[in-house]
C-alpha positions as CSV (number, residue, x, y, z in Angstrom):
1,M,32.1,8.2,28.0
2,P,29.3,6.4,26.2
3,Q,27.5,8.4,23.6
4,E,23.9,9.4,24.5
5,K,21.2,7.8,22.4
6,A,19.5,10.2,20.1
7,T,15.8,10.8,21.0
8,N,13.2,10.3,18.3
9,T,10.6,13.0,17.6
10,V,6.9,12.8,16.8
11,F,5.0,15.8,15.5
12,V,1.3,15.4,16.1
13,V,-0.1,17.7,13.5
14,T,-3.4,18.9,15.0
15,E,-4.9,21.9,16.7
16,K,-3.9,22.6,20.3
17,S,-6.5,21.6,22.8
18,P,-6.7,19.9,26.2
19,Q,-7.5,16.7,24.5
20,S,-4.6,16.8,22.0
21,Q,-2.3,17.7,24.8
22,L,-3.3,14.7,26.8
23,F,-2.8,12.6,23.7
24,A,0.7,13.9,23.1
25,E,1.6,13.4,26.8
26,Y,0.5,9.8,26.6
27,L,2.5,9.1,23.4
28,G,5.5,10.8,24.9
29,T,5.4,8.6,28.1
30,H,4.7,5.3,26.3
31,T,7.0,5.7,23.3
32,E,9.9,7.6,25.0
33,C,9.9,10.1,22.1
34,R,9.7,13.9,22.1
35,V,6.1,14.6,21.1
36,H,5.1,18.0,19.9
37,I,1.7,19.4,19.1
38,Q,2.1,21.0,15.7
39,P,-0.8,23.2,14.5
40,P,-1.2,22.7,10.7
41,H,-0.6,26.4,9.8
42,E,2.5,27.0,12.0
43,P,6.1,26.5,10.8
44,I,7.9,23.3,11.9
45,T,11.3,23.4,13.5
46,T,13.6,20.6,12.4
47,P,14.7,18.4,15.3
48,A,18.5,18.3,16.0
49,S,18.9,14.5,16.1
50,G,17.1,11.2,16.0
51,N,14.4,9.9,13.7
52,T,11.2,12.0,13.0
53,L,7.6,11.0,12.3
54,M,4.7,13.3,11.2
55,L,1.4,12.0,12.7
56,I,-1.4,13.8,10.9
57,D,-4.8,14.3,12.5
58,S,-7.2,13.7,9.6
59,D,-9.9,15.6,11.5
60,H,-7.8,18.8,10.9
61,I,-6.1,18.1,7.6
62,S,-8.3,16.7,5.0
63,A,-7.0,14.3,2.3
64,E,-7.4,17.1,-0.3
65,T,-5.3,19.6,1.6
66,L,-2.6,17.1,2.7
67,P,-0.4,17.4,-0.4
68,D,-0.3,21.2,-0.1
69,W,0.7,20.9,3.6
70,Q,3.3,18.3,2.7
71,H,4.7,20.6,0.0
72,R,5.3,23.4,2.6
73,L,7.5,21.2,4.8
74,P,11.1,22.3,5.2
75,E,13.5,20.6,2.9
76,A,15.2,18.8,5.8
77,L,11.8,17.1,6.6
78,S,10.7,16.4,3.0
79,N,11.5,12.7,3.3
80,T,10.1,12.3,6.8
81,P,7.6,9.4,7.1
82,I,4.0,10.6,7.4
83,A,1.1,8.7,9.0
84,A,-2.5,9.6,9.5
85,F,-4.7,9.0,12.5
86,N,-8.5,9.4,13.2
87,I,-9.1,7.7,9.8
88,R,-12.8,6.8,9.7
89,D,-12.9,3.7,7.6
90,M,-11.4,1.8,4.6
91,D,-12.7,4.3,2.0
92,H,-11.3,7.2,4.0
93,A,-7.9,5.4,4.2
94,L,-7.8,4.8,0.5
95,E,-8.7,8.5,-0.2
96,A,-5.9,9.7,2.0
97,L,-3.4,7.2,0.4
98,S,-4.4,8.4,-3.0
99,C,-3.5,12.0,-2.1
100,A,-0.2,11.4,-0.2
101,Q,2.5,8.8,0.3
102,L,1.5,7.8,3.8
103,K,3.6,5.2,5.6
104,G,1.0,4.5,8.3
105,V,-2.8,4.6,8.8
106,F,-4.5,4.5,12.2
107,Y,-8.3,4.2,12.4
108,R,-10.3,6.2,14.8
109,H,-11.3,3.2,16.8
110,E,-7.7,1.9,17.5
111,S,-6.4,2.0,21.0
112,L,-3.6,4.2,22.2
113,D,-1.4,1.1,22.8
114,V,-1.8,0.2,19.1
115,I,-0.9,3.7,18.0
116,C,2.3,3.6,20.2
117,K,3.3,0.2,18.7
118,G,2.7,1.6,15.2
119,I,4.8,4.7,16.0
120,H,7.8,2.5,17.0
121,A,7.5,0.5,13.8
122,L,7.2,3.7,11.6
123,L,10.3,5.2,13.3
124,E,12.2,2.0,12.4
125,G,11.3,2.5,8.7
126,E,8.4,0.0,8.5
127,L,4.9,0.4,7.2
128,W,1.9,0.4,9.5
129,M,-1.4,-0.5,7.9
130,S,-4.1,-3.1,8.5
131,R,-3.8,-6.4,6.6
132,E,-7.1,-5.7,4.8
133,L,-5.8,-2.3,3.6
134,M,-2.5,-3.7,2.5
135,T,-4.4,-6.4,0.5
136,R,-6.5,-3.8,-1.2
137,L,-3.4,-1.8,-2.1
138,I,-1.5,-4.8,-3.5
139,L,-4.5,-5.8,-5.6
140,F,-4.8,-2.2,-6.9
141,Y,-1.2,-2.0,-7.9
142,R,-1.2,-5.4,-9.5
143,K,-4.2,-4.3,-11.6
144,Y,-2.5,-1.0,-12.4
145,Q,0.7,-2.9,-13.4
146,N,-1.3,-5.2,-15.7
147,N,-3.3,-2.4,-17.2
148,A,-0.2,-0.3,-17.8
149,F,1.7,-3.2,-19.4
150,R,-1.1,-4.5,-21.6
151,P,-0.8,-1.8,-24.4
152,A,3.0,-2.3,-24.6
153,C,2.7,-6.1,-25.4
154,G,-0.6,-5.9,-27.2
155,L,-2.5,-8.4,-25.0
156,T,-6.3,-8.2,-25.0
157,N,-8.5,-8.4,-21.9
158,R,-9.3,-12.0,-22.8
159,E,-5.6,-12.8,-23.2
160,M,-4.9,-11.3,-19.8
161,E,-7.6,-13.5,-18.3
162,I,-6.0,-16.5,-19.8
163,I,-2.5,-15.5,-18.6
164,S,-4.0,-15.1,-15.1
165,L,-5.4,-18.6,-15.2
166,L,-2.2,-19.9,-16.7
167,S,-0.1,-18.4,-13.9
168,A,-2.4,-20.3,-11.4
169,G,-1.5,-23.6,-13.1
170,A,-4.7,-24.1,-15.0
171,S,-4.8,-26.6,-17.8
172,N,-6.3,-25.8,-21.2
173,H,-9.4,-27.8,-20.2
174,Q,-9.8,-25.8,-17.0
175,I,-9.3,-22.5,-18.8
176,A,-11.9,-23.5,-21.3
177,E,-14.4,-24.4,-18.5
178,K,-13.7,-21.2,-16.5
179,L,-14.1,-18.8,-19.5
180,F,-16.8,-20.8,-21.3
181,L,-14.6,-21.4,-24.4
182,S,-13.8,-24.5,-26.4
183,E,-10.3,-26.0,-25.9
184,H,-9.6,-25.2,-29.5
185,T,-10.3,-21.5,-28.9
186,V,-8.0,-21.6,-25.8
187,K,-5.2,-23.1,-27.8
188,S,-5.7,-20.3,-30.4
189,H,-5.5,-17.7,-27.7
190,L,-2.4,-19.3,-26.2
191,Y,-0.7,-19.4,-29.7
192,N,-1.4,-15.6,-30.1
193,I,-0.2,-14.9,-26.5
194,F,3.0,-16.9,-27.1
195,R,3.6,-15.0,-30.3
196,K,3.1,-11.6,-28.7
197,I,5.4,-12.2,-25.8
198,N,7.9,-14.1,-27.9
199,V,7.9,-17.4,-26.1
200,H,7.4,-21.0,-27.4
201,N,5.8,-23.0,-24.6
202,R,4.0,-22.8,-21.3
203,I,7.2,-22.9,-19.2
204,Q,8.7,-20.0,-21.1
205,A,5.4,-18.2,-20.8
206,L,5.3,-18.7,-17.0
207,N,8.9,-17.3,-16.7
208,W,7.8,-14.3,-18.8
209,I,4.8,-13.7,-16.5
210,H,7.0,-13.9,-13.4
211,Q,9.6,-11.5,-14.9
212,N,7.2,-8.9,-16.4
213,L,3.9,-9.0,-14.5
214,G,4.9,-10.5,-11.1
215,P,2.6,-12.9,-9.4
216,I,-0.9,-12.6,-10.8
217,L,-3.5,-13.9,-8.3
218,P,-6.8,-15.2,-9.7
219,N,-9.9,-14.3,-7.6
220,I,-11.0,-16.6,-4.8
221,E,-13.7,-18.2,-6.9
222,T,-11.2,-19.1,-9.7
223,A,-8.7,-20.5,-7.2
224,R,-11.4,-22.7,-5.5
225,S,-12.7,-23.8,-8.9
226,L,-9.2,-24.9,-10.0
227,Q,-8.6,-26.6,-6.7
228,R,-11.8,-28.7,-7.0
229,H,-10.6,-30.0,-10.4
230,R,-7.3,-31.3,-9.0
């Protein structure tokens, strides 16, 4: 006898109302998941089988109170992916992401079809965020990584600027033009950088950047400027 497929569960964490009930019914019909309305202050019963997703209504759980709510989850649900819906805008999304490890973000204006598509992706272990939001997060973490690493290797802000241009393939002349320095000063900076990171040439420096800082993207203006000079 074939084994019955486990049913996934979505907890819509919001207050019970006719509107939230209609929302849950729509999600259940179009995702084929068990969908439960879960008031924020009531205990959650762990599902018996299948994957689980917590879908947080940001109108009822604020970004500031989300960590405390997450801390009260049963241990069996502590690693359950969490997504937020009714997010107002980019700033609201970034605020929520700074308070909790959200796997998905749904803006208030998004259609029910998009939310259903995102639920399927999240239950498969994927992230669900807009491209613009993902870009902002990537740039933030790159900046954080660079700032966190700089004290360890002793690089100054100017030396980090030069490394960024170096990683984009800029020549000494292009670096000098972009940073309003003489080529002699650029060479002096490169000498100091090579000494600090213990390399002997540009190729070794690029390998070091790739291994220790990852891809460093210059801003659009820098990229266009370098492209015009090639």
